[in-house]
C-alpha positions, 0 to 999 in steps of 0.5 A: 499500499503506497503512503498517499503523502509520498504521492503529492511533492512541492514543485520543482521550479527552474528559472533560465537566463542566458549568463544565470549572473543576476537575473536568474539569480535574484529570481532564484534568490526571491524566490527561496524567500518566498517559495521556500513552502511551496515549490523548491526552486534553481536557477540555470545559464543557458551559458554560466557565468561570473556571479554579477556583484552588482546582483548580490548587493541588491539582493545583500541590502533588501536582507537577501542571503545570498551564499548558496546562488552559485550559476550554473549551466543548463543541463539535462538532468536540471530539464529533467526535474523541472515541473514549470521553467520561466525564463528570464528575458525581454526576447525569448525567440533569441534565447533557445530553451528547450520544449519539453512534455515533461515541465511547463514554461513560462517567461517573464519579460525582464530587461538586461540590468547592465544594459540599463546604465552606465554600468558604473555603481549606481544600482539604481537598474538591478533594484529595480529589477529584484522588486519586479521578479519579487512581485512575481515571485509573489504572484507566482507562489499566491497563484501555488497557494490557490492551485492547493487549495 
């Protein structure tokens, strides 16, 4: 006899971007904070780079722990793991996002904060991006809660 509680698990949400250095790391960090009781989350990039120091700075100033954030490359294992893949790019046709029957895909059309402003120490573009991601993660959390009723 199968235990009914084992039949239900938290959904697996994957945030995917070109590099996994800014927007996707923000999304992972915010989702860990807002979805901890609802979902398991990860983030990856088509080609992982080094974490953007400005991304880490705006997360830390918001009280978010960044110690576990590590840019990772997309691979087959994480695709098998994912139930929902959220791409974070203004033009999803330029991101060769994976297709498959085992997950749902969604796009959040967010501009890269590195491409806004002068790339200097001004963090306003990063803060705006963080706040928009937090708003979307909260909406996602509300949707998951409604589906669980």
